[in-house]
DSSP file (Angstrom, degrees, kcal/mol; ACC not computed):
  #  RESIDUE AA STRUCTURE BP1 BP2  ACC     N-H-->O    O-->H-N    N-H-->O    O-->H-N    TCO  KAPPA ALPHA  PHI   PSI    X-CA   Y-CA   Z-CA
    1    1 A M     >        0   0    0      0, 0.0     4,-1.6     0, 0.0     5,-0.1   0.000 360.0 360.0 360.0 -40.1    5.8   -7.4   84.8
    2    2 A A  H  >  +     0   0    0      1,-0.2     4,-2.3     2,-0.2     5,-0.2   0.808 360.0  60.8 -68.7 -26.0    4.4   -7.8   81.4
    3    3 A E  H  > S+     0   0    0      2,-0.2     4,-2.1     1,-0.2    -1,-0.2   0.899 103.4  51.3 -59.9 -45.1    4.7  -11.6   81.7
    4    4 A R  H  > S+     0   0    0      2,-0.2     4,-2.5     1,-0.2    -1,-0.2   0.876 108.7  49.7 -60.7 -40.7    2.4  -11.6   84.7
    5    5 A K  H  X S+     0   0    0     -4,-1.6     4,-2.2     1,-0.2    -2,-0.2   0.966 113.4  45.7 -63.9 -50.0   -0.2   -9.6   82.9
    6    6 A F  H  X S+     0   0    0     -4,-2.3     4,-2.6     2,-0.2    -2,-0.2   0.836 113.4  50.8 -56.8 -37.8   -0.1  -12.0   79.9
    7    7 A A  H  X S+     0   0    0     -4,-2.1     4,-2.4     2,-0.2    -1,-0.2   0.925 109.1  50.1 -70.8 -40.9   -0.1  -15.1   82.3
    8    8 A A  H  X S+     0   0    0     -4,-2.5     4,-2.3     1,-0.2    -2,-0.2   0.916 111.4  48.8 -65.5 -39.9   -3.1  -13.8   84.1
    9    9 A L  H  X S+     0   0    0     -4,-2.2     4,-2.0     1,-0.2    -2,-0.2   0.943 111.0  51.6 -62.1 -44.6   -4.9  -13.2   80.7
   10   10 A A  H  X S+     0   0    0     -4,-2.6     4,-1.1     1,-0.2    -1,-0.2   0.884 107.8  51.4 -57.5 -39.9   -4.0  -16.7   79.6
   11   11 A E  H >X S+     0   0    0     -4,-2.4     4,-1.1     1,-0.2     3,-0.5   0.916 109.3  51.2 -61.3 -45.3   -5.4  -18.2   82.8
   12   12 A L  H 3< S+     0   0    0     -4,-2.3     3,-0.4     1,-0.2    -1,-0.2   0.880 108.5  49.9 -59.5 -38.6   -8.6  -16.3   82.3
   13   13 A R  H 3< S+     0   0    0     -4,-2.0    -1,-0.2     1,-0.2    -2,-0.2   0.792 108.5  53.7 -70.2 -26.5   -9.0  -17.6   78.7
   14   14 A Q  H << S+     0   0    0     -4,-1.1    -1,-0.2    -3,-0.5    -2,-0.2   0.694  87.3  96.3 -85.6 -15.8   -8.5  -21.3   79.9
   15   15 A R  S  < S-     0   0    0     -4,-1.1     2,-0.2    -3,-0.4    -3,-0.0  -0.479  83.7-112.2 -76.8 148.3  -11.2  -21.1   82.6
   16   16 A P        -     0   0    0      0, 0.0    -1,-0.1     0, 0.0    -2,-0.1  -0.488  34.7-103.0 -74.0 148.5  -14.7  -22.5   81.3
   17   17 A D        -     0   0    0     -2,-0.2     0, 0.0     1,-0.1     0, 0.0  -0.486  36.2-117.3 -62.7 129.0  -17.4  -20.1   80.9
   18   18 A P        -     0   0    0      0, 0.0     3,-0.1     0, 0.0    -1,-0.1  -0.451  38.9 -95.4 -68.5 145.4  -20.0  -20.2   83.7
   19   19 A P        -     0   0    0      0, 0.0     5,-0.1     0, 0.0     0, 0.0  -0.301  48.9 -92.1 -59.9 142.2  -23.5  -21.1   82.8
   20   20 A P     >  -     0   0    0      0, 0.0     4,-1.5     0, 0.0     3,-0.4  -0.191  29.8-126.5 -58.2 145.4  -25.8  -18.3   82.0
   21   21 A L  H  > S+     0   0    0      1,-0.2     4,-1.8     2,-0.2     5,-0.2   0.876 107.3  54.9 -55.4 -43.4  -27.8  -17.2   85.0
   22   22 A T  H  > S+     0   0    0      1,-0.2     4,-1.1     2,-0.2    -1,-0.2   0.870 105.9  51.9 -64.1 -36.2  -31.2  -17.5   83.2
   23   23 A A  H  > S+     0   0    0     -3,-0.4     4,-0.6     1,-0.2    -1,-0.2   0.862 108.1  51.6 -65.6 -36.0  -30.5  -21.2   82.3
   24   24 A A  H >< S+     0   0    0     -4,-1.5     3,-0.7     1,-0.2    -1,-0.2   0.878 110.4  48.4 -73.1 -35.3  -29.7  -22.0   86.0
   25   25 A L  H 3< S+     0   0    0     -4,-1.8    -1,-0.2     1,-0.2    -2,-0.2   0.753 104.3  63.5 -75.4 -22.0  -33.0  -20.4   87.2
   26   26 A A  H 3< S+     0   0    0     -4,-1.1    -1,-0.2    -5,-0.2    -2,-0.2   0.671  75.7 101.8 -76.4 -16.4  -34.9  -22.4   84.5
   27   27 A T  S XX S-     0   0    0     -3,-0.7     4,-1.8    -4,-0.6     3,-0.8  -0.537  71.9-137.4 -74.5 132.3  -34.1  -25.8   85.8
   28   28 A P  H 3> S+     0   0    0      0, 0.0     4,-2.0     0, 0.0     5,-0.2   0.834  98.4  55.8 -60.5 -38.5  -37.1  -27.3   87.7
   29   29 A E  H 3> S+     0   0    0      1,-0.2     4,-1.4     2,-0.2     5,-0.1   0.794 106.8  48.1 -71.5 -21.5  -35.1  -28.7   90.6
   30   30 A L  H <> S+     0   0    0     -3,-0.8     4,-1.6     2,-0.2    -1,-0.2   0.882 113.4  50.6 -84.0 -35.4  -33.4  -25.4   91.5
   31   31 A N  H  < S+     0   0    0     -4,-1.8    -2,-0.2     1,-0.2    -1,-0.2   0.818 110.8  48.1 -65.6 -30.2  -36.9  -23.7   91.3
   32   32 A A  H  < S+     0   0    0     -4,-2.0    -1,-0.2     1,-0.2    -2,-0.2   0.836 114.6  43.7 -78.6 -37.7  -38.5  -26.3   93.6
   33   33 A A  H  < S+     0   0    0     -4,-1.4    -2,-0.2    -5,-0.2    -1,-0.2   0.771 103.0  71.6 -84.0 -22.6  -35.8  -26.2   96.2
   34   34 A A  S  < S-     0   0    0     -4,-1.6     3,-0.1    -5,-0.1    -4,-0.0  -0.803  81.7-128.9-100.4 132.3  -35.4  -22.4   96.5
   35   35 A P        -     0   0    0      0, 0.0     2,-0.2     0, 0.0    -2,-0.1  -0.342  41.0 -88.6 -65.5 151.1  -38.2  -20.4   98.1
   36   36 A P        -     0   0    0      0, 0.0     2,-0.6     0, 0.0    -5,-0.0  -0.452  39.8-127.1 -67.6 139.6  -39.4  -17.5   96.0
   37   37 A I        -     0   0    0     -2,-0.2    -3,-0.0    -3,-0.1     0, 0.0  -0.767  23.1-160.8 -97.3 123.6  -37.6  -14.3   96.5
   38   38 A E        -     0   0    0     -2,-0.6     3,-0.1     1,-0.0     0, 0.0  -0.767  24.3-110.7 -98.6 143.3  -39.7  -11.3   97.4
   39   39 A P        -     0   0    0      0, 0.0     3,-0.1     0, 0.0    -1,-0.0  -0.428  43.9 -95.4 -65.3 145.8  -38.5   -7.8   97.0
   40   40 A P        -     0   0    0      0, 0.0     2,-0.3     0, 0.0     3,-0.0  -0.315  43.7-103.8 -60.3 147.3  -38.0   -5.9  100.4
   41   41 A A        -     0   0    0     -3,-0.1     2,-0.5     1,-0.1    -3,-0.0  -0.483  32.9-123.2 -74.0 139.5  -40.8   -3.8  101.4
   42   42 A L        -     0   0    0     -2,-0.3     2,-0.1    -3,-0.1    -1,-0.1  -0.695  23.5-127.2 -82.9 127.2  -40.2   -0.2  100.8
   43   43 A E        -     0   0    0     -2,-0.5    -1,-0.0     1,-0.1     0, 0.0  -0.465  22.1-127.8 -73.7 145.3  -40.5    1.9  104.0
   44   44 A Q        -     0   0    0     -2,-0.1     3,-0.1     1,-0.0    -1,-0.1  -0.892  21.7-117.7 -97.6 125.9  -42.8    4.7  103.6
   45   45 A P        -     0   0    0      0, 0.0     2,-0.1     0, 0.0     3,-0.0  -0.210  40.6 -97.4 -60.3 144.4  -41.4    8.1  104.6
   46   46 A P        -     0   0    0      0, 0.0     2,-0.3     0, 0.0    -3,-0.0  -0.435  42.6-113.4 -67.1 140.1  -43.3    9.7  107.5
   47   47 A T        -     0   0    0     -2,-0.1     2,-0.2    -3,-0.1     3,-0.0  -0.565  28.4-132.6 -80.0 135.6  -45.9   12.1  106.2
   48   48 A A        -     0   0    0     -2,-0.3     2,-0.2     1,-0.1    -1,-0.1  -0.596  28.3 -98.8 -89.9 150.1  -45.1   15.7  107.1
   49   49 A A        -     0   0    0     -2,-0.2    -1,-0.1     1,-0.1     0, 0.0  -0.437  44.5-106.8 -72.3 138.8  -47.9   17.8  108.5
   50   50 A V        -     0   0    0     -2,-0.2    -1,-0.1     1,-0.1    -3,-0.0  -0.472  35.3-122.6 -65.2 126.6  -49.3   20.0  105.8
   51   51 A P        -     0   0    0      0, 0.0     3,-0.1     0, 0.0    -1,-0.1  -0.389  35.0 -95.8 -71.5 152.4  -48.2   23.6  106.4
   52   52 A P        -     0   0    0      0, 0.0     0, 0.0     0, 0.0     0, 0.0  -0.385  50.2 -90.8 -67.8 150.3  -51.0   26.2  106.8
   53   53 A P        -     0   0    0      0, 0.0    -3,-0.0     0, 0.0     0, 0.0  -0.243  43.5-115.9 -62.3 141.9  -52.0   28.1  103.6
   54   54 A T        -     0   0    0     -3,-0.1     3,-0.1     1,-0.1     0, 0.0  -0.523  31.5-106.2 -75.4 144.6  -50.1   31.3  103.0
   55   55 A P        -     0   0    0      0, 0.0    -1,-0.1     0, 0.0     2,-0.0  -0.350  45.7 -92.3 -65.6 157.0  -52.0   34.5  103.1
   56   56 A P        -     0   0    0      0, 0.0     3,-0.1     0, 0.0     0, 0.0  -0.382  43.6-118.9 -69.8 149.6  -52.5   36.1   99.7
   57   57 A S        -     0   0    0      1,-0.1     3,-0.1    -3,-0.1     2,-0.0  -0.450  37.8 -88.3 -84.9 161.9  -49.9   38.6   98.8
   58   58 A P        -     0   0    0      0, 0.0     2,-0.4     0, 0.0    -1,-0.1  -0.377  53.3 -94.1 -70.3 154.9  -50.8   42.2   98.2
   59   59 A K        -     0   0    0     -3,-0.1     3,-0.0    -2,-0.0     0, 0.0  -0.523  37.1-154.2 -70.4 119.5  -51.8   43.0   94.5
   60   60 A V        -     0   0    0     -2,-0.4    -1,-0.0    -3,-0.1    -3,-0.0  -0.884  23.5-115.8 -98.7 129.9  -48.8   44.4   92.5
   61   61 A P        -     0   0    0      0, 0.0     2,-0.4     0, 0.0    -1,-0.0  -0.307  30.6-121.0 -57.4 138.5  -49.8   46.5   89.6
   62   62 A E        -     0   0    0      3,-0.0    -3,-0.0     1,-0.0     0, 0.0  -0.704  21.0-146.5 -91.4 140.0  -48.9   45.0   86.3
   63   63 A L        -     0   0    0     -2,-0.4     3,-0.1     1,-0.1    -1,-0.0  -0.581  30.4 -93.6 -95.6 157.0  -46.6   47.0   84.0
   64   64 A P        -     0   0    0      0, 0.0    -1,-0.1     0, 0.0     2,-0.0  -0.495  51.7 -94.3 -72.7 146.9  -46.8   46.8   80.3
   65   65 A P        -     0   0    0      0, 0.0    -3,-0.0     0, 0.0     0, 0.0  -0.300  36.9-152.7 -63.7 140.9  -44.6   44.3   78.6
   66   66 A V        -     0   0    0     -3,-0.1     5,-0.1     2,-0.0    -3,-0.0  -0.961  24.9-107.7-113.5 130.6  -41.3   45.5   77.4
   67   67 A P     >  -     0   0    0      0, 0.0     4,-2.1     0, 0.0     3,-0.3  -0.251  24.3-130.9 -57.6 140.2  -39.5   43.8   74.5
   68   68 A V  H  > S+     0   0    0      1,-0.2     4,-2.6     2,-0.2     5,-0.2   0.829 106.9  55.5 -62.8 -34.2  -36.5   41.8   75.7
   69   69 A A  H  > S+     0   0    0      1,-0.2     4,-2.4     2,-0.2    -1,-0.2   0.890 109.3  46.8 -68.1 -42.4  -34.2   43.3   73.1
   70   70 A T  H  > S+     0   0    0     -3,-0.3     4,-1.6     2,-0.2    -1,-0.2   0.875 113.0  49.8 -67.6 -34.6  -35.1   46.9   74.4
   71   71 A A  H  X S+     0   0    0     -4,-2.1     4,-1.1     2,-0.2    -2,-0.2   0.941 114.0  43.9 -72.7 -40.7  -34.6   45.8   78.0
   72   72 A V  H  X S+     0   0    0     -4,-2.6     4,-2.3     1,-0.2    -2,-0.2   0.846 110.7  54.6 -70.8 -30.9  -31.2   44.3   77.3
   73   73 A A  H  < S+     0   0    0     -4,-2.4    -1,-0.2     1,-0.2    -2,-0.2   0.834 106.8  52.5 -63.0 -32.9  -30.1   47.2   75.2
   74   74 A A  H  < S+     0   0    0     -4,-1.6    -1,-0.2     1,-0.2    -2,-0.2   0.789 110.6  48.0 -72.8 -25.4  -30.9   49.5   78.1
   75   75 A V  H  < S+     0   0    0     -4,-1.1     2,-0.4    -5,-0.1    -2,-0.2   0.913 105.4  62.0 -80.9 -46.5  -28.8   47.5   80.4
   76   76 A I  S  < S-     0   0    0     -4,-2.3     5,-0.1    -5,-0.1    -1,-0.0  -0.687  91.0-116.3 -88.3 131.0  -25.7   47.2   78.1
   77   77 A A    >>  -     0   0    0     -2,-0.4     3,-1.4     1,-0.1     4,-0.7  -0.339  23.2-122.2 -62.9 142.7  -23.9   50.5   77.2
   78   78 A P  T 34 S+     0   0    0      0, 0.0     3,-0.4     0, 0.0    -1,-0.1   0.797 110.0  56.8 -66.4 -21.2  -24.0   51.1   73.4
   79   79 A E  T 34 S+     0   0    0      1,-0.2    -2,-0.0     3,-0.0    -3,-0.0   0.703 106.3  49.2 -80.8 -13.3  -20.2   51.3   73.1
   80   80 A T  T <4 S+     0   0    0     -3,-1.4    -1,-0.2     2,-0.1     2,-0.2   0.548  88.3 106.1 -99.9  -4.2  -19.8   47.8   74.6
   81   81 A Q     <  -     0   0    0     -4,-0.7     2,-0.3    -3,-0.4    -8,-0.0  -0.534  53.2-164.9 -75.5 140.8  -22.4   46.2   72.3
   82   82 A K        -     0   0    0     -2,-0.2     2,-0.2     0, 0.0    -2,-0.1  -0.857  24.3-103.7-120.2 155.8  -21.0   44.1   69.5
   83   83 A G        -     0   0    0     -2,-0.3     2,-0.5     2,-0.1     0, 0.0  -0.511  41.2-109.2 -76.5 150.4  -22.5   42.7   66.4
   84   84 A R        -     0   0    0     -2,-0.2    -1,-0.1     2,-0.1     0, 0.0  -0.684  68.8 -39.0 -87.6 125.4  -23.5   39.1   66.4
   85   85 A G  S    S-     0   0    0     -2,-0.5    -2,-0.1     2,-0.0     0, 0.0  -0.103 101.0 -17.3  67.5-155.1  -21.4   36.9   64.3
   86   86 A R  S    S-     0   0    0      1,-0.1     3,-0.1     3,-0.0    -2,-0.1  -0.446  72.2-100.7 -80.2 157.7  -19.9   37.6   60.9
   87   87 A P        -     0   0    0      0, 0.0    -1,-0.1     0, 0.0    -2,-0.0  -0.473  56.8 -82.2 -66.4 153.2  -21.1   40.3   58.6
   88   88 A P        -     0   0    0      0, 0.0     2,-0.1     0, 0.0     0, 0.0  -0.338  54.0-158.8 -60.6 142.3  -23.4   39.1   55.8
   89   89 A G    >>  -     0   0    0     -3,-0.1     4,-0.7     4,-0.0     3,-0.6  -0.327  36.9 -78.7-109.9-169.3  -21.3   37.7   52.9
   90   90 A K  G >4 S+     0   0    0      1,-0.2     3,-0.7     2,-0.2     6,-0.4   0.842 124.5  63.5 -65.6 -30.9  -22.1   37.0   49.1
   91   91 A R  G 34 S+     0   0    0      1,-0.3    -1,-0.2     6,-0.1     5,-0.0   0.812 105.4  44.2 -63.0 -30.4  -24.0   33.9   49.9
   92   92 A S  G <4 S+     0   0    0     -3,-0.6    -1,-0.3     3,-0.0    -2,-0.2   0.607  96.1  93.5 -84.6 -20.0  -26.6   35.9   51.8
   93   93 A D    X<  -     0   0    0     -4,-0.7     3,-1.9    -3,-0.7    -3,-0.0  -0.659  68.2-150.2 -84.0 119.8  -26.7   38.6   49.0
   94   94 A P  T 3  S+     0   0    0      0, 0.0    -1,-0.1     0, 0.0    -4,-0.0   0.722  93.4  65.2 -66.1 -16.9  -29.5   37.8   46.5
   95   95 A D  T 3  S+     0   0    0      1,-0.1     2,-0.4    -5,-0.0    -5,-0.1   0.729  98.1  64.3 -79.4 -14.0  -27.5   39.5   43.6
   96   96 A W    <   +     0   0    0     -3,-1.9    -1,-0.1    -6,-0.4     0, 0.0  -0.909  62.3 174.0-109.1 137.1  -24.9   36.8   43.9
   97   97 A A        -     0   0    0     -2,-0.4    -6,-0.1     0, 0.0    -7,-0.0  -0.999  37.0-103.8-136.1 139.3  -25.6   33.1   43.2
   98   98 A P        -     0   0    0      0, 0.0     2,-0.3     0, 0.0    -2,-0.0  -0.299  41.2-177.0 -58.4 142.1  -23.2   30.2   43.1
   99   99 A R        -     0   0    0      2,-0.0     2,-0.5     0, 0.0     0, 0.0  -0.936  20.6-134.4-135.5 154.2  -22.2   29.0   39.6
  100  100 A T        +     0   0    0     -2,-0.3     2,-0.3     2,-0.0     0, 0.0  -0.969  29.2 169.8-115.0 126.8  -20.1   26.2   38.4
  101  101 A I        -     0   0    0     -2,-0.5     2,-0.5     2,-0.0    -2,-0.0  -0.840  32.0-121.8-125.5 161.5  -17.6   26.8   35.7
  102  102 A L        +     0   0    0     -2,-0.3     2,-0.3     2,-0.0    -2,-0.0  -0.936  37.2 167.2-106.9 133.0  -14.7   24.7   34.2
  103  103 A M        -     0   0    0     -2,-0.5     5,-0.0     0, 0.0    -2,-0.0  -0.997  42.0 -97.8-143.5 141.0  -11.4   26.3   34.4
  104  104 A R     >  -     0   0    0     -2,-0.3     4,-2.1     1,-0.1     5,-0.2  -0.343  28.7-131.5 -57.4 138.9   -7.9   24.9   33.8
  105  105 A A  H  > S+     0   0    0      1,-0.2     4,-1.7     2,-0.2    -1,-0.1   0.846 105.7  54.6 -64.0 -33.7   -6.2   24.0   37.0
  106  106 A K  H  > S+     0   0    0      1,-0.2     4,-2.1     2,-0.2    -1,-0.2   0.889 110.3  46.2 -65.4 -42.1   -3.0   25.9   36.0
  107  107 A T  H  > S+     0   0    0      1,-0.2     4,-2.0     2,-0.2    -2,-0.2   0.874 112.3  48.2 -76.8 -33.6   -4.9   29.1   35.4
  108  108 A H  H  X S+     0   0    0     -4,-2.1     4,-1.8     2,-0.2    -1,-0.2   0.816 111.8  51.3 -75.3 -29.2   -6.9   28.9   38.6
  109  109 A R  H  X S+     0   0    0     -4,-1.7     4,-2.3     2,-0.2     5,-0.2   0.930 112.3  46.0 -68.3 -50.6   -3.7   28.2   40.6
  110  110 A R  H  X S+     0   0    0     -4,-2.1     4,-2.4     1,-0.2    -2,-0.2   0.902 114.7  46.8 -63.5 -43.8   -1.8   31.3   39.0
  111  111 A V  H  X S+     0   0    0     -4,-2.0     4,-2.7     1,-0.2     5,-0.3   0.923 111.7  50.6 -70.6 -39.3   -4.8   33.6   39.5
  112  112 A S  H  X S+     0   0    0     -4,-1.8     4,-2.3     2,-0.2    -1,-0.2   0.903 110.5  49.8 -59.7 -40.7   -5.4   32.5   43.1
  113  113 A I  H  X S+     0   0    0     -4,-2.3     4,-1.7     2,-0.2    -1,-0.2   0.958 112.5  47.3 -65.4 -46.6   -1.7   33.1   43.9
  114  114 A M  H  X S+     0   0    0     -4,-2.4     4,-0.8     1,-0.2    -2,-0.2   0.928 113.6  48.0 -64.7 -39.5   -1.8   36.6   42.3
  115  115 A L  H  < S+     0   0    0     -4,-2.7     3,-0.5     1,-0.2     6,-0.3   0.876 109.1  53.6 -65.9 -35.5   -5.0   37.6   44.2
  116  116 A L  H  < S+     0   0    0     -4,-2.3    -1,-0.2    -5,-0.3    -2,-0.2   0.779 103.8  55.4 -73.0 -20.7   -3.7   36.4   47.4
  117  117 A E  H  < S+     0   0    0     -4,-1.7     2,-0.8    -3,-0.2    -1,-0.2   0.755  95.3  75.8 -79.2 -18.5   -0.6   38.5   47.0
  118  118 A R  S >< S-     0   0    0     -4,-0.8     3,-1.0    -3,-0.5     2,-0.4  -0.836  82.0-144.6 -90.8 111.0   -2.8   41.7   46.6
  119  119 A D  T 3  S+     0   0    0     -2,-0.8    -3,-0.1     1,-0.2    -2,-0.1  -0.640  83.1   8.2 -71.0 127.0   -4.0   42.5   50.1
  120  120 A G  T 3  S+     0   0    0     -2,-0.4    -1,-0.2     1,-0.2     3,-0.1   0.577 100.1 135.3  78.6   6.9   -7.7   43.9   50.0
  121  121 A G    <   -     0   0    0     -3,-1.0    -1,-0.2    -6,-0.3     2,-0.0  -0.188  64.8 -77.8 -78.2 178.1   -8.0   43.0   46.3
  122  122 A P        -     0   0    0      0, 0.0    -1,-0.2     0, 0.0    -4,-0.1  -0.369  46.0-124.8 -76.2 157.5  -10.9   41.4   44.7
  123  123 A D     >  -     0   0    0     -3,-0.1     4,-2.3     1,-0.1     3,-0.4  -0.353  37.5 -85.4 -87.6-175.5  -11.4   37.6   45.1
  124  124 A L  H  > S+     0   0    0      1,-0.2     4,-2.7     2,-0.2     5,-0.2   0.887 126.6  48.2 -54.1 -44.0  -11.9   35.2   42.4
  125  125 A S  H  > S+     0   0    0      1,-0.2     4,-1.5     2,-0.2    -1,-0.2   0.815 112.5  47.7 -72.4 -29.6  -15.6   35.7   42.0
  126  126 A E  H  > S+     0   0    0     -3,-0.4     4,-2.1     2,-0.2    -1,-0.2   0.820 110.8  52.1 -69.7 -36.2  -15.3   39.4   41.9
  127  127 A L  H  X S+     0   0    0     -4,-2.3     4,-2.6     2,-0.2    -2,-0.2   0.900 111.8  45.7 -64.1 -47.3  -12.6   39.2   39.4
  128  128 A V  H  X S+     0   0    0     -4,-2.7     4,-2.7    -5,-0.2     5,-0.2   0.925 113.5  50.7 -63.2 -43.9  -14.6   37.0   37.1
  129  129 A D  H  X S+     0   0    0     -4,-1.5     4,-2.2    -5,-0.2    -2,-0.2   0.917 111.9  46.4 -60.4 -45.6  -17.7   39.2   37.5
  130  130 A E  H  X S+     0   0    0     -4,-2.1     4,-2.4     2,-0.2    -1,-0.2   0.932 114.1  47.5 -67.6 -44.3  -15.8   42.3   36.7
  131  131 A L  H  X S+     0   0    0     -4,-2.6     4,-1.9     1,-0.2    -2,-0.2   0.895 113.7  47.7 -68.0 -38.3  -14.1   40.7   33.6
  132  132 A L  H  X S+     0   0    0     -4,-2.7     4,-2.1     2,-0.2    -1,-0.2   0.894 110.4  54.3 -69.1 -38.5  -17.6   39.3   32.3
  133  133 A T  H  X S+     0   0    0     -4,-2.2     4,-2.0     1,-0.2    -2,-0.2   0.919 108.9  45.0 -60.0 -47.1  -19.1   42.6   32.9
  134  134 A E  H  X S+     0   0    0     -4,-2.4     4,-1.5     1,-0.2    -1,-0.2   0.880 111.3  54.7 -67.7 -34.2  -16.6   44.5   30.8
  135  135 A W  H  X S+     0   0    0     -4,-1.9     4,-1.2     2,-0.2     3,-0.4   0.932 108.1  50.8 -56.6 -48.1  -16.9   41.7   28.1
  136  136 A I  H  X S+     0   0    0     -4,-2.1     4,-1.4     1,-0.3     3,-0.5   0.893 109.4  49.1 -57.4 -51.3  -20.7   42.4   28.1
  137  137 A S  H  < S+     0   0    0     -4,-2.0    -1,-0.3     1,-0.2    -2,-0.2   0.773 110.8  50.7 -69.7 -23.8  -20.3   46.1   27.6
  138  138 A R  H  < S+     0   0    0     -4,-1.5    -1,-0.2    -3,-0.4    -2,-0.2   0.744 105.3  56.7 -85.7 -16.5  -17.8   45.6   24.8
  139  139 A Q  H  <        0   0    0     -4,-1.2    -2,-0.2    -3,-0.5    -1,-0.2   0.856 360.0 360.0 -75.1 -33.6  -20.2   43.3   23.0
  140  140 A A     <        0   0    0     -4,-1.4    -1,-0.2    -5,-0.1    -2,-0.1   0.467 360.0 360.0 -76.7 360.0  -23.0   45.8   22.9
């Protein structure tokens, strides 16, 4: 089966490429012999009768605008409402800012393992902040 596929592919490769269509149309003998081709005429759809104008609807009193959040909150029961997305973290807290420090890889690895083993314990940034705060208080 594979041989037939490859044989057909080899046959396609051996065929000469046909001349481009634009080059064939550019020759003067073909242009003179062939009548110009005109596009077919488009049929116009029958025009429908214009419907009579609709009578004006009775005036509905306008209500004051209600904020969308209030309208949605009124529809959804409070116990089924959920917070949107994640709770804000340190990156959105103005008291915390990213810092770059150099630390030995071995120390970082050992501290990371110890912190991961403690469930609910501080993360690395909280530990560094705590240790530096203690160091500052001892310096004073």
